[in-house]
N, C-alpha and C positions, 0 to 999 in steps of 0.2 A: 575696939569696938569690935563686936561679934556679929558677923553678916553672914547671911546663908545665900548662896548663889548657886546656880546651875552650871557647871562648866564638863564639857565633853571630856569622858574619863581617859582617853588616848592622849588629849592634848595636856591634861593635867601629868601624866606619865613621862610624857616628851620634855615637860618642863622640869620635872623632878630629875629626870637623866641629865639633861643641859646643865643644870646647876648641882649636879652631884650632891643631892641632900636625900635623906631619907623623909623628911617631913613635907609635907604637900603644901601646908600652908606658908612655910618660909621660903619655898620655891617659887610660889605664885608671888608672895610679895617683893622677893628679888626681881622677879619678870617684871612685875608692875613698875618697880623703881626705875629699872633700866628703861622700860620704855618711856617713861616720863623724862627721865634724863636725855634721852633720843630727842624727844619732842623739842625740848628747851634747846639742844644744841643747834638743832635745824633751825630754830626762830632767830636765832643770833647770827649764824651763818650768813642770812640774806642780809646783813649790814655790812660784812665785810667789804672793803674797797669803798665804800660810801660817806667815809668820813673825811671831811675837807679841812686842811688846816689852814689859817693864815699864814701869810707871806712871812716868812723871817722864822717860823716857829721851828726850835731846834729840840725836838722829843729826846733825841741822843744825849744831849747835855744834862738834860733832867733826871736820866737813868744814871749819872754817875753819882758817886758819893764824895 
């Protein structure tokens, strides 16, 4: 899908520099994908340490083949 948006040219130059690419569109796409992945990871992190297992549950035995 082609979309026209206004983005600060200095910001675009920095993104292109960070992602080491010549194509502006691919650099912006990579930056957006990274941002989405970061947000998803942060939403998962809030659940760490909150899972409670029932008594006698042995997760280590399930990992063995």
